[in-house]
N, C-alpha and C positions, 0 to 999 in steps of 0.2 A: 471399327467403326464406331463412330461416337453420332447420337443423335444431339442435336443441339438446341433445344427448344427444349423447355421448364415447366414445371407446374405454376399459375399464377398466382399472386395473392387473393384474385377473386377467386378461383379456385379453390384454394385452400380454405378460404373463410366459409363456401357454402357446404351448410349443411355437415361442417367439420365441429366437433369437437376435441378434439389432437392435432396438435402441428404434424401437416403430410409430409412424406417424403417429397425432395425433388429430383433423388439420385436415383436407379436401382441397380440392379447385378442380375447381368444376365449371360447364360450359355453360349455361346458362337462357336460355328463352326470354322473350324480353321484352314481345315484340309480335308478330300475328300479319303477316307479309309480304304486303303488296297487290301480284302480281305477283313478279317475280324478288325473293328474299331482299336483303338489305343489314344494312351490320355493325350497324344501328341495333334490327333485329330481335332481337337474343341481347347477352347480357353475362357475364363472368367473375364467378363469386360464391365465393365460401369455406362450405364444409361443414363442420359437425363432422362426427365420424364416430360413429356409433350405436355403443352397447355391444356386444359381438361373444357374442351368446347360442349354446348347444348347440346343433348340427348347421349352424354357418356357419363363411364363411372369411372373411376381410379380404384382400382380394386388391389387389396395386400393378399397375394396368393399365401393358403395355409398347407395343401395339399399339391403334390405335382405326380403326372401320371409318365410313367416311362412304358415303352411298347416297342413291341418287332417291330411295326412296320416302319418306328420312326429311322430304322437302318437302309432302307431301301431310299428314305430321302434324305440320306446323307450321300448319296452317288448320285449323276449327273445322267443315268438311265434312264429309257421312258418305262414310266410308273403310271400310277394309277393317279397318284398326288404327284404335283411337284417338288422339285428336291430343295432342301435347303441351300440359301446361300450363302456361299464362300464370304465369311468376313462378317456375317449377320447375326442376329439371335435367330436360333432355335422357336418353336415354338410346339406347343403339345396340349390338354386337357389338364385342365386345373381346377381347383376348389379354393374360392377364396370372401374374402369378407368385403366387403366395400367402406372406403374408406372417406369417398366423398362422390355426391352425385349431382348433375343436371341433367337429372330424368325422374320422369314423373314415374316410373316402372320401378324403381330399385331406392330403398329408404338407406342413410349412413346405419351399417352394421346389420344390413342383407347377406347372405349367403348365397356365393353364384357355382353355377360352371359357368365357363368359356374357355376359350383355346389359346390362350396367352401367357403358356405354361411355360418354363424352363427361366423362368428369371422368378426376379420376389416380388415386385411389382406391376403393375401393367394399368396401360389407360384403353376401354376399349368402347366402342358404340355397344349401348346399354342394349339395342336391338339384336346384337350376337350375342348375350347372354343368358343362363338361363337360372332360376331359380330354382335352392334347392330348401329343404327346411332338416336343419340339424338333431330337432326333434321326432321326427319320422325316422330315420335312418342316422347312423354315421357316416359324418361327412366322407372318408375313406372308398365306402360304397358306392358312392356318385360317382365314382372314376373308375368300380368294379361290377358291380353286379347290377347295382343300378344304373352304370354310366355305358359307355361304347360297347364293350366287351360284354355285356350282357345282353345289349341291344342286337349284337351280331349273331348271340348264341341262337336267341330267340327267331333273329329273321330267317338264319341258316334253319332250323327246326321246322317252325312256322311255316316258313312261305314254301321251303323249297325240299324239305325232305320229307313232306307229305305223311306223314305219320297218320296212320288211322287206326293204331291197335295188332299188337301181335309182333310187332318187328324186333327185328337182331341187330343192334347198331353199336357200330365199332366207332370210338373214339379216338382221335392219336393227340398227345399233346393234352391231356385229360385232366390235369393237374394243373395249366395254366388256367388266366382268368375267364377267356372263353369257352374252353373245354373242362372245365369244370360245371358251366352252366349250360352249356349244352345237352351234356347228359343227362342232366339232373330234369330239364327239360321234356327232353325223350321220354322218360320216364312217364310225368307229369302228365303226357300228350297219351301216354299207353303203349309205348311200348317194352314189351314182352323180359327185352334183355338188354342191358346195355355195358359192354364191353369198354375198357379204356387203358392203354399206354401211357405210362410217366415214367422217369428218367432215373428213380430211386425205389428202392424198396421202402423205403418209409413212405412215401408217394402214394405206391401202389395201395400200402393198406389205407390208408386219408380217402383215396377213391372209393372204397369200399363200406369202411366205417363212417368218415365225416359224410362225404356225397351220394349215399346210394348206390353207387356202383353195383352189376348184380357179381364181375367179374372185372379184375384188373391185371397185365404187364408188366417187368421192367424191360424196356426195349431193349437194354443193353447188355443183357444175361446172354438172351439167342435169336439168332432172326424173329424177326417181325410176323415173317410170314410162318411160319412152323409155331410161335408162340399162338396164331389168332389164329387158324385152323386145331388145333387144340382146345381153344375156350369156345369155340364156334365151328364143330367139324361141316354142319350141314350151310355152312354161309353165310353172309350177312344181309341185309335187306336195304341198310343204308350205313354209309362211312362217312363221317365229319370230320374233317380233313383237315388240322391245322400248322403239317410238319412240312408234307411236300417228300420226295424223296425216294427212302426203302419206305415210311408208313403209305406213303401214297401206292407204289406198285403192289406192296401185299394187300393194300385193298379192295384193290381194284382185281387182282386174283380171288378173292372172298367175295365177290357179289355173286347174290342171286340172279336168278332171272328177273326182269323189271326193275333191279336195284336203282336206288339211288345215290352219288357221290354226290358229296356237297363239298365243294373246296373253298375253302375262309380262310386259309393262309399257307406260308410256305418257308417257312419256320428254318429248315435246312438249307435252305438257299441265298437267304439275304445275306451272306457273307460273301458272294459268288464262292463257295468251298466246288469242290468237282460233287455231283450227288448222284443217285442211281436213279434210275429210267425217267420215267415207267418204262419197261422193256415188253409190258403184255396187254398195248389198249387191244389187240385183238379181242380180249376177251371181255370186251364194251358188247361187240358185235354178239358174239358168242352168247351173249347173257339178256343182250339191249336193253341193258341198263345205259342211262344217263351222267355224265359231267354236267353239274351244276356251278355256275359259279358266279357270284354276288358282290356287289360293291354295298355296304350298311349306307354308306351317304344318297343313297338312292330307293332308300326303302325307308326312309323316315315317316313315314305316312303309319306306321306300326308303330311308333315311337309312344305315343300318348296311350295305346292300349296296353304295350307292353310295360310301361310303367303302371299303372292300375296294376295288372296281371299278377305280376313280379315282386308290386309291393305287399298284394297279399300273399303269397306264396310265403314270402320272410316272414311273415306277422304268425302265418299258421305254423310254421318250424317247415314246410313241405320242401323250400328253396334254402339251399345254406349257403355261405360264402365266405370266403378267409380273406384278408389282406396281406399280405407281408410288407412290414412299414418299414423304410429305412430312413433315421432320424438324418438332418443335417444338408441346406442346401451345397452346402458345401460338396458333402456326398454324392448329390444326382447322377453325376456322369458313373463313377462306379457302381450306385444303383441300377444304371441300365445296362451295364454288362456284365452286373449278375443276374439280370432279366434274361440277359441272350445267351447266358451258361444254364438257365435252367433251374438259377435256384430259390426261386418266389415258390409259392402254393398259391393261388388263388394270382389275384392281382398284386403287382409289384406295386408299392405306394412312396414317393418319398415326402416325410412332413417337413416344412422349412422350417 
């Protein structure tokens, strides 16, 4: 698929001090994966950049995000976000520098967050972008701890976990971009004990030594339910689940009376592979517990408060973050596959 428009000379000269690109490279979806995606499902294509219109900006992307939810968009089954179109460029969160502007809101050189990732350059409406300050935080942080993953963790703990102090909290997928932040915010809000699970001994160590979890375990070494019972013999008050499957079943089985199960993601099911249960939903009735599902895009009223609080926590050292940065646009899909295999700690980001 080739877009047949181009950046006009007028746009190229507007607020620009350097020659502007008239085309860009983008990753497109070529076929819908069956099971785990492969490199045969995507392709790199060259797109002509459209004319810059009033109220638009041209952005050179510097950091691109790869996220678990993108696997769902590669399929055409019903979900909370529309699927990627076959043959068309994919999209996702990105941080970039403004190369040209026909908007009063942004000047050349400004850095912005937007959602036309998976490409090297993007022309977009300025009102769909958000300014970011590279002096306040490293740019990759705006895709992780200060981006949608951080906001997802904040919303899940702040609005749905209802932590009042003294709780025991279990976080699955705890070394990822969302889980690592969720566990820390739970501690900040007064949880007495936060337990995390991750897929390697090194990640388990980092959860305790870097992110401040009280305990953690490697879910690959023994059944999750057994390890969780050992670390929380009296059960848990809150489960923050990013994984589904066995982790979900174990979390439900560990719930105390009037507990909250916050469903943030189901990474184990994104490739349509066979998963466990949960076979113990009756335990929700026994404990009078609640499963709470949410979509961060419906909770954006918390965004400004989240940014204020999270920035303060980072400045004082209360909230720590990690980014796993892969180099090069050509390796972006490999970075996506690595993220799906759990090879990242914290947020997986691609530096263009």
